[in-house]
C-alpha positions as CSV (number, residue, x, y, z in Angstrom):
1,M,-39.0,25.3,-79.7
2,T,-39.4,25.2,-75.9
3,S,-38.0,22.0,-74.4
4,P,-40.5,19.8,-72.5
5,I,-40.5,19.7,-68.7
6,L,-41.6,17.3,-66.0
7,L,-43.6,18.4,-62.9
8,A,-43.2,16.7,-59.5
9,I,-45.7,17.3,-56.7
10,D,-44.2,16.4,-53.3
11,Q,-46.9,16.6,-50.7
12,G,-45.4,16.2,-47.2
13,T,-46.5,16.3,-43.6
14,T,-45.5,19.9,-42.9
15,S,-45.5,21.4,-46.4
16,S,-46.2,20.9,-50.1
17,R,-43.6,21.4,-52.8
18,A,-43.6,21.5,-56.6
19,I,-40.5,21.1,-58.6
20,V,-40.1,21.7,-62.4
21,Y,-37.4,19.5,-64.1
22,D,-35.9,19.7,-67.6
23,A,-37.2,16.5,-69.2
24,A,-33.9,15.8,-71.0
25,T,-31.4,16.4,-68.2
26,F,-33.6,16.1,-65.0
27,Q,-32.0,19.3,-63.8
28,A,-34.3,21.2,-61.4
29,L,-35.3,24.4,-63.0
30,A,-37.4,25.9,-60.2
31,S,-39.3,24.9,-57.1
32,A,-41.9,26.3,-54.7
33,Q,-42.9,25.3,-51.2
34,Q,-45.7,26.2,-48.8
35,D,-46.3,25.1,-45.3
36,I,-49.5,23.5,-44.2
37,E,-51.1,24.0,-40.8
38,Q,-51.1,21.1,-38.3
39,H,-54.2,20.7,-36.1
40,Y,-54.0,19.0,-32.7
41,P,-57.7,18.8,-31.5
42,H,-56.9,16.3,-28.7
43,D,-53.8,14.8,-27.0
44,G,-52.3,12.4,-29.6
45,W,-54.5,13.6,-32.5
46,V,-52.9,15.1,-35.6
47,E,-55.0,16.4,-38.4
48,H,-54.8,18.5,-41.7
49,E,-57.5,20.3,-43.5
50,P,-57.6,18.5,-46.9
51,E,-58.5,21.8,-48.7
52,D,-55.3,23.3,-47.2
53,I,-53.4,20.4,-48.8
54,W,-55.1,21.0,-52.1
55,Y,-54.7,24.8,-52.1
56,S,-51.0,24.4,-51.2
57,V,-50.4,22.1,-54.1
58,A,-52.2,24.4,-56.6
59,R,-50.3,27.4,-55.3
60,T,-46.8,25.8,-55.4
61,V,-47.4,24.3,-58.9
62,R,-48.4,27.8,-60.2
63,E,-45.4,29.4,-58.4
64,A,-42.8,26.8,-59.6
65,L,-43.9,27.2,-63.2
66,A,-43.7,31.0,-62.9
67,K,-40.2,30.8,-61.4
68,A,-39.1,28.5,-64.2
69,G,-40.6,30.9,-66.8
70,R,-42.5,28.1,-68.3
71,D,-46.1,27.4,-69.2
72,G,-48.2,24.4,-68.1
73,R,-48.6,23.4,-71.7
74,D,-44.8,22.5,-71.7
75,V,-45.4,19.8,-69.0
76,H,-44.7,16.5,-70.6
77,A,-45.8,14.4,-67.6
78,L,-46.7,14.8,-63.9
79,G,-45.5,12.7,-61.0
80,I,-46.8,12.6,-57.4
81,T,-45.1,11.6,-54.1
82,N,-46.8,12.0,-50.8
83,Q,-46.8,11.6,-47.0
84,R,-47.8,8.0,-46.5
85,E,-50.6,6.5,-44.3
86,T,-52.4,9.8,-43.9
87,L,-56.1,9.2,-44.6
88,I,-58.6,11.5,-46.4
89,A,-62.3,10.8,-46.8
90,W,-64.5,12.6,-49.3
91,D,-67.9,12.7,-50.8
92,H,-67.9,10.7,-54.1
93,S,-70.4,13.0,-55.8
94,T,-69.0,16.4,-54.8
95,G,-65.4,15.6,-54.1
96,R,-65.6,17.6,-50.9
97,P,-63.8,16.2,-47.8
98,V,-66.1,14.9,-45.1
99,H,-63.6,15.0,-42.3
100,R,-60.2,16.4,-41.6
101,A,-57.3,14.3,-42.9
102,I,-56.0,12.0,-40.1
103,V,-52.2,12.2,-40.2
104,W,-49.9,9.2,-40.0
105,Q,-48.6,10.6,-36.7
106,D,-52.1,10.4,-35.1
107,R,-52.4,8.0,-32.2
108,R,-56.2,8.0,-31.6
109,T,-56.5,4.3,-32.5
110,T,-54.0,3.2,-29.9
111,D,-56.7,1.4,-27.7
112,F,-58.0,-0.5,-30.8
113,C,-54.5,-1.7,-31.5
114,R,-53.9,-2.8,-27.9
115,Q,-57.2,-4.6,-27.8
116,H,-56.3,-6.6,-31.0
117,A,-52.7,-7.2,-30.3
118,A,-53.2,-11.0,-30.4
119,D,-54.0,-10.7,-34.1
120,Q,-50.6,-9.4,-35.0
121,A,-49.4,-12.6,-36.7
122,F,-52.5,-12.8,-38.9
123,L,-52.1,-9.2,-40.0
124,S,-48.3,-9.3,-40.6
125,A,-48.5,-12.4,-42.7
126,K,-50.7,-10.6,-45.2
127,T,-49.4,-7.0,-45.0
128,G,-45.8,-7.2,-43.8
129,L,-46.8,-4.5,-41.2
130,V,-47.5,-4.3,-37.5
131,L,-50.8,-3.4,-36.0
132,D,-50.2,0.3,-35.1
133,P,-52.1,3.6,-35.3
134,Y,-49.5,4.6,-37.8
135,F,-51.3,2.8,-40.6
136,S,-54.4,3.9,-42.5
137,A,-56.9,1.0,-41.8
138,T,-57.2,1.8,-38.1
139,K,-58.1,5.4,-39.1
140,M,-60.8,4.1,-41.5
141,H,-62.2,1.9,-38.8
142,W,-62.3,4.9,-36.4
143,L,-64.2,7.1,-38.9
144,L,-66.7,4.3,-39.8
145,H,-67.4,3.5,-36.1
146,T,-67.4,7.0,-34.5
147,Q,-68.8,9.2,-37.3
148,P,-72.4,8.4,-38.0
149,K,-72.5,10.6,-41.1
150,I,-69.5,8.8,-42.7
151,Q,-70.9,5.4,-41.7
152,A,-74.2,6.2,-43.4
153,M,-72.4,7.5,-46.5
154,A,-70.4,4.3,-46.6
155,E,-73.5,2.2,-46.5
156,R,-74.9,4.1,-49.5
157,G,-71.5,3.8,-51.3
158,D,-71.1,7.6,-51.3
159,V,-67.8,7.9,-49.4
160,K,-64.3,7.5,-50.8
161,F,-61.2,6.8,-48.8
162,G,-57.7,7.4,-49.9
163,T,-54.2,8.3,-48.9
164,V,-53.0,11.8,-50.1
165,D,-52.0,10.6,-53.5
166,A,-55.5,9.3,-54.2
167,F,-57.1,12.5,-53.1
168,L,-54.7,14.6,-55.3
169,I,-55.4,12.3,-58.3
170,A,-59.1,12.7,-57.8
171,R,-58.8,16.5,-57.7
172,L,-56.3,16.7,-60.6
173,T,-58.5,14.7,-62.9
174,G,-61.7,16.5,-62.0
175,G,-63.0,13.6,-60.1
176,A,-62.6,11.2,-63.0
177,K,-60.2,8.8,-61.3
178,H,-60.0,7.1,-57.9
179,L,-56.6,5.5,-58.0
180,T,-53.6,4.7,-55.8
181,D,-50.3,2.9,-56.3
182,T,-48.9,-0.2,-54.7
183,T,-46.5,1.6,-52.5
184,N,-49.2,3.7,-50.8
185,A,-51.7,0.7,-50.7
186,S,-49.1,-1.4,-48.9
187,R,-49.1,1.1,-46.0
188,T,-52.8,0.7,-45.2
189,L,-53.1,-2.7,-43.4
190,L,-55.7,-3.6,-46.0
191,F,-53.5,-4.6,-48.9
192,N,-52.1,-8.1,-49.3
193,I,-48.6,-7.6,-50.5
194,H,-48.4,-11.2,-51.8
195,T,-51.5,-11.1,-54.0
196,R,-51.2,-7.3,-54.5
197,Q,-54.9,-6.8,-54.0
198,W,-57.2,-5.4,-51.3
199,D,-57.7,-8.4,-49.1
200,D,-61.3,-9.6,-48.3
201,D,-60.2,-10.9,-44.8
202,L,-58.6,-7.6,-43.9
203,L,-61.6,-5.6,-45.2
204,R,-63.9,-7.6,-43.0
205,Y,-61.5,-7.3,-40.1
206,F,-61.5,-3.5,-40.2
207,G,-65.0,-3.1,-41.5
208,V,-64.0,-1.2,-44.6
209,P,-66.2,-1.5,-47.8
210,R,-64.2,-2.3,-50.9
211,A,-66.2,0.2,-52.9
212,S,-64.8,3.1,-50.9
213,L,-61.2,2.2,-51.8
214,P,-59.2,3.3,-54.8
215,E,-58.1,0.9,-57.6
216,V,-54.4,-0.1,-57.1
217,Q,-51.9,0.2,-59.9
218,P,-48.1,0.0,-60.3
219,S,-46.2,3.1,-59.5
220,V,-45.7,3.7,-63.3
221,A,-49.2,3.6,-64.8
222,D,-52.0,5.7,-66.4
223,F,-53.3,7.7,-63.4
224,G,-55.4,9.9,-65.7
225,T,-54.9,13.4,-67.1
226,T,-55.5,16.8,-65.7
227,R,-58.9,18.3,-66.2
228,G,-60.8,21.4,-65.1
229,L,-58.0,23.1,-63.2
230,D,-57.2,26.8,-63.2
231,F,-53.5,26.3,-62.7
232,L,-52.7,23.6,-65.3
233,P,-54.2,22.9,-68.7
234,D,-56.3,19.8,-69.5
235,G,-54.6,16.7,-70.8
236,I,-51.3,16.5,-68.8
237,P,-50.7,12.8,-68.2
238,I,-50.2,11.7,-64.6
239,R,-47.8,8.7,-65.0
240,G,-45.8,8.2,-61.8
241,V,-47.0,7.9,-58.2
242,A,-45.2,6.6,-55.1
243,G,-45.2,7.2,-51.3
244,D,-42.4,9.5,-50.2
245,Q,-39.9,6.9,-48.9
246,Q,-40.3,4.6,-51.9
247,A,-40.0,7.6,-54.2
248,A,-36.7,8.5,-52.4
249,L,-35.5,4.9,-52.9
250,F,-36.2,5.2,-56.6
251,G,-34.7,8.8,-56.8
252,Q,-31.5,7.5,-55.3
253,G,-31.2,4.9,-58.1
254,C,-31.9,1.9,-55.9
255,F,-33.7,-0.1,-58.6
256,G,-32.8,-3.6,-57.6
257,P,-32.1,-6.0,-54.7
258,G,-29.3,-5.2,-52.3
259,E,-29.5,-1.5,-52.8
260,G,-30.5,0.7,-49.9
261,K,-31.0,4.3,-48.8
262,C,-31.6,6.3,-45.7
263,T,-33.6,9.6,-45.8
264,Y,-32.9,11.8,-42.8
265,G,-35.8,14.1,-42.0
266,T,-37.5,14.6,-38.7
267,G,-37.0,10.9,-38.4
268,A,-34.8,8.6,-40.5
269,F,-36.2,6.0,-42.9
270,Y,-34.1,3.1,-44.1
271,L,-35.3,1.1,-47.1
272,L,-33.5,-1.9,-48.5
273,H,-34.6,-3.1,-51.9
274,T,-35.2,-6.9,-52.0
275,G,-36.3,-7.3,-55.6
276,T,-39.2,-9.8,-56.2
277,A,-38.7,-11.4,-52.8
278,A,-41.0,-10.3,-50.0
279,I,-38.6,-11.1,-47.1
280,V,-40.3,-11.6,-43.7
281,S,-38.2,-9.9,-41.1
282,Q,-37.1,-11.7,-38.0
283,H,-35.8,-8.5,-36.5
284,K,-39.0,-6.3,-36.4
285,L,-38.5,-4.5,-39.7
286,L,-41.5,-4.0,-42.0
287,T,-41.9,-5.7,-45.4
288,T,-43.3,-3.2,-47.9
289,M,-43.7,-2.6,-51.6
290,A,-41.0,-0.8,-53.5
291,A,-41.9,1.3,-56.6
292,M,-43.1,-0.9,-59.5
293,T,-42.4,0.3,-63.0
294,T,-44.1,-2.8,-64.5
295,A,-46.5,-5.5,-63.2
296,T,-43.6,-7.4,-61.7
297,P,-43.7,-7.0,-57.9
298,Q,-40.9,-5.2,-56.1
299,Y,-40.4,-5.3,-52.4
300,A,-38.3,-3.7,-49.7
301,L,-37.4,-4.0,-46.0
302,E,-38.1,-0.8,-44.1
303,G,-37.1,0.5,-40.7
304,A,-37.9,3.8,-39.1
305,V,-36.0,5.9,-36.6
306,F,-38.5,8.3,-35.0
307,I,-35.9,10.9,-34.0
308,A,-33.2,12.1,-36.4
309,G,-33.3,15.8,-37.4
310,A,-35.7,16.2,-34.5
311,A,-32.7,15.6,-32.2
312,V,-31.0,18.6,-33.7
313,Q,-34.2,20.6,-33.4
314,W,-34.4,19.7,-29.7
315,L,-30.8,20.8,-29.0
316,R,-31.6,24.1,-30.8
317,D,-35.1,24.9,-29.6
318,G,-35.5,22.9,-26.4
319,L,-32.0,23.4,-24.9
320,G,-31.1,26.6,-26.8
321,L,-27.6,25.4,-27.5
322,F,-27.3,27.1,-30.9
323,P,-29.4,29.4,-33.1
324,A,-29.3,27.5,-36.4
325,A,-29.5,23.8,-37.1
326,A,-26.3,24.0,-39.2
327,D,-24.4,25.0,-36.1
328,V,-24.6,21.5,-34.7
329,E,-21.8,20.4,-37.1
330,R,-19.4,23.1,-35.8
331,L,-20.1,22.3,-32.2
332,A,-19.8,18.6,-32.6
333,K,-16.3,19.0,-34.2
334,E,-15.3,20.9,-31.0
335,S,-16.3,18.2,-28.6
336,N,-13.8,16.4,-26.4
337,Q,-13.6,12.8,-27.6
338,A,-12.6,11.8,-24.1
339,E,-16.0,12.7,-22.8
340,A,-17.8,9.4,-23.3
341,V,-21.4,10.8,-23.5
342,T,-24.0,8.5,-25.0
343,F,-27.4,9.7,-26.0
344,V,-30.3,7.3,-26.8
345,P,-32.7,9.7,-28.6
346,G,-35.9,8.0,-27.7
347,L,-37.7,11.3,-27.3
348,V,-41.0,9.8,-28.7
349,G,-40.2,6.2,-28.2
350,L,-37.9,3.8,-30.0
351,G,-38.8,2.5,-33.4
352,A,-37.4,-0.4,-35.4
353,P,-35.8,-2.8,-34.5
354,H,-36.8,-2.2,-30.8
355,W,-40.4,-1.0,-31.0
356,V,-40.6,0.4,-27.5
357,P,-43.1,3.3,-27.7
358,E,-42.9,3.9,-24.0
359,A,-39.1,4.7,-24.2
360,R,-37.8,8.2,-23.7
361,G,-34.5,9.9,-24.4
362,V,-31.6,9.1,-22.0
363,L,-28.1,10.6,-21.6
364,F,-25.3,8.4,-20.2
365,G,-21.9,9.5,-19.0
366,L,-22.5,13.1,-18.0
367,T,-19.8,14.8,-15.9
368,R,-19.0,18.4,-14.8
369,A,-16.7,18.6,-17.8
370,T,-19.5,17.8,-20.3
371,T,-20.2,20.7,-22.7
372,A,-22.8,21.7,-25.3
373,A,-20.3,20.4,-27.9
374,D,-20.3,17.0,-26.3
375,L,-24.1,16.9,-26.3
376,C,-24.1,17.8,-30.0
377,R,-21.7,15.0,-30.8
378,A,-23.7,12.5,-28.7
379,A,-26.9,13.5,-30.5
380,L,-25.4,12.9,-33.9
381,E,-23.9,9.7,-32.8
382,G,-27.2,8.6,-31.4
383,V,-28.9,9.0,-34.8
384,A,-26.1,7.3,-36.6
385,F,-26.1,4.3,-34.1
386,Q,-29.9,3.9,-34.6
387,V,-29.5,3.7,-38.3
388,A,-26.7,1.2,-37.9
389,D,-29.1,-0.9,-35.8
390,L,-31.6,-0.9,-38.7
391,I,-29.0,-1.9,-41.3
392,D,-27.6,-4.6,-39.0
393,A,-31.2,-6.0,-38.6
394,A,-31.7,-5.9,-42.4
395,D,-28.3,-7.7,-43.0
396,N,-29.4,-10.4,-40.6
397,D,-32.7,-10.8,-42.4
398,L,-30.9,-11.1,-45.8
399,A,-28.5,-13.7,-44.4
400,A,-31.4,-15.7,-42.9
401,S,-33.3,-15.6,-46.3
402,G,-30.2,-16.8,-48.2
403,Q,-29.9,-13.5,-50.1
404,Q,-26.4,-12.2,-50.4
405,P,-24.5,-10.0,-50.2
406,P,-25.4,-7.4,-47.5
407,L,-25.6,-3.7,-48.3
408,P,-22.3,-2.6,-49.9
409,A,-22.8,1.1,-49.3
410,L,-25.6,3.3,-47.9
411,K,-27.1,6.0,-50.1
412,V,-28.4,9.0,-48.2
413,D,-30.5,12.1,-48.6
414,G,-32.5,14.6,-46.6
415,G,-31.6,17.5,-44.3
416,M,-29.0,15.8,-42.1
417,A,-27.2,14.5,-45.3
418,R,-25.9,18.0,-45.8
419,N,-23.8,17.6,-42.6
420,D,-20.3,16.3,-43.6
421,Y,-19.3,15.5,-40.1
422,F,-22.5,13.5,-39.5
423,L,-22.0,11.5,-42.7
424,Q,-18.4,10.7,-41.9
425,L,-19.6,9.6,-38.5
426,Q,-22.3,7.4,-40.1
427,A,-19.7,5.7,-42.3
428,D,-17.4,5.1,-39.3
429,I,-20.2,3.5,-37.3
430,L,-21.4,1.4,-40.2
431,G,-17.9,0.3,-41.3
432,R,-19.0,0.8,-44.9
433,P,-19.2,3.7,-47.3
434,V,-21.9,6.4,-47.2
435,V,-22.9,7.9,-50.5
436,R,-24.6,11.3,-50.6
437,A,-26.8,12.1,-53.6
438,L,-25.8,15.2,-55.6
439,E,-29.6,16.0,-55.8
440,P,-30.7,16.5,-52.2
441,E,-34.4,16.2,-53.1
442,S,-34.5,12.6,-54.0
443,T,-38.2,12.2,-53.1
444,A,-39.4,14.6,-55.7
445,L,-36.8,13.4,-58.2
446,G,-38.1,9.9,-57.8
447,A,-41.6,11.0,-58.7
448,A,-40.1,12.7,-61.8
449,F,-38.2,9.6,-62.7
450,L,-41.4,7.5,-62.5
451,A,-43.3,9.9,-64.6
452,A,-40.6,10.0,-67.2
453,I,-40.6,6.2,-67.5
454,G,-44.4,6.4,-67.7
455,V,-44.3,8.5,-70.9
456,G,-41.4,6.6,-72.4
457,I,-38.7,9.3,-72.2
458,A,-36.4,7.5,-69.8
459,D,-35.5,4.0,-68.6
460,E,-33.8,2.7,-65.4
461,R,-30.4,2.3,-67.2
462,R,-30.3,6.0,-68.2
463,L,-31.6,7.1,-64.8
464,A,-28.9,5.0,-63.0
465,A,-26.2,6.9,-65.0
466,L,-27.7,10.2,-64.0
467,V,-27.5,9.5,-60.2
468,A,-24.1,7.8,-60.4
469,K,-22.2,11.0,-59.6
470,S,-22.2,11.4,-55.8
471,Q,-19.9,12.1,-52.9
472,R,-18.6,9.1,-50.9
473,F,-17.6,9.0,-47.2
474,E,-15.3,6.1,-46.5
475,P,-15.1,4.6,-43.0
476,Q,-12.0,5.6,-41.0
477,W,-12.3,4.1,-37.5
478,P,-10.2,1.1,-36.7
479,A,-12.3,-2.1,-36.3
480,A,-11.5,-2.3,-32.6
481,E,-12.8,1.3,-32.0
482,R,-15.9,0.6,-33.9
483,A,-16.6,-2.6,-32.0
484,R,-16.0,-0.8,-28.7
485,K,-18.4,2.1,-29.5
486,L,-21.1,-0.2,-30.8
487,A,-20.9,-2.3,-27.6
488,T,-21.3,0.8,-25.5
489,W,-24.3,1.9,-27.6
490,R,-26.0,-1.4,-27.4
491,K,-25.5,-1.6,-23.7
492,A,-27.1,1.9,-23.4
493,V,-30.1,0.9,-25.6
494,A,-30.6,-2.3,-23.7
495,T,-30.7,-0.4,-20.4
496,V,-33.3,2.1,-21.8
497,V,-35.4,-0.8,-23.1
498,R,-35.4,-2.6,-19.8
499,F,-36.2,0.5,-17.8
500,Y,-39.2,1.6,-19.8
501,S,-40.5,-1.8,-20.6
502,A,-40.7,-2.5,-16.9
503,M,-42.8,0.7,-16.5
504,S,-45.4,-0.2,-19.2
């Protein structure tokens, strides 16, 4: 008899992936990936064609199953994880998109956010977020106030809004379900994270009709079953859904308070699980929902570094220092430690805990002896120092809330987590261990974990045992060296913040 399998759909900003897992061992049997085209119609605008997203999902699912030599009838459950905050609008009756997807990176609502900056406290108290174009509600407001067709559809109750997960659920279920989960809802600026409901005050503020929004469920729930597809049979249960960073937190086995992870992609995202406590950050971190396997609320503190892997890409493509991203590790090892070069990688601004969007990247300490290897080391250090700032901010928030102890070790995944030199550097800068997951694709694995819980074939205890095996990097710097380098970094960041803040 053929053993059952789990299917995870991981729909990201630049590509869609499908991974087939053995339902008993959670071993990845096969995967497929397809890039999706980015559209930049105006300066600061970033869009996707929703149909491109859908076709890429269909193609990768079909290809992953073929590579695994399995049939869709073997799929025991399906999990979805997705790029967060990206907004899709579609016609309720036809299911057809009525506008390109507005991507989380899109900045077209910057003026709206500036004009309403005085309302920040009101919005943060309900949502745990900041008023920024990043989040979905500002995109809905823009569509409803600049697109007469969509405005008229909304007045008739014919338009549906959703993040990518909701769009995929609608398509996978043949239009039968309009659902999202709490992690995605908590990134919209419309969801009250304390009541865990769409908030009437926020809906009025942004002018969004409640009828256009999906019903919100925990991350483990009944999200319907597949229907009317040419690449999967009818009846496959969709039982796990979470935004990409919360899925990665779950996939790393961070199921309870005090556990945290950092995913290193284009940027770096640090999430610290805070259990049932929605801690209000005093250090400019976001309060967000963690994946919920039951009706009991789960929360996290989140901080984002805008430039992580993108710093390596800049060295490779912008400066031409090496041909392949993996070469950065070799060059960094060759650097002269006496060359005290500090790089603040604010190439697209500084994120948490500084939030200076006007900032730009700055190199300190250049001499005629500075080499490409020194720049590589400085870039890796700059990413690691930024993550250390996030963790320090979260530690301070925990202490202020009375929750103890601080993060004992940092779990990591993503592209830069393959770099041993970088992870040792991260451990040295943090002064605490860094733990690399054996499964590098923690985001998709988290979606599979949630789906498995949803159909009753796994629980958190079993899953924790599965992810317990990992590689640890212990800190090696003496305390005095760490303190000296942190002081230099913080002086450099303060200089950049002062310089660019004065220009804004």
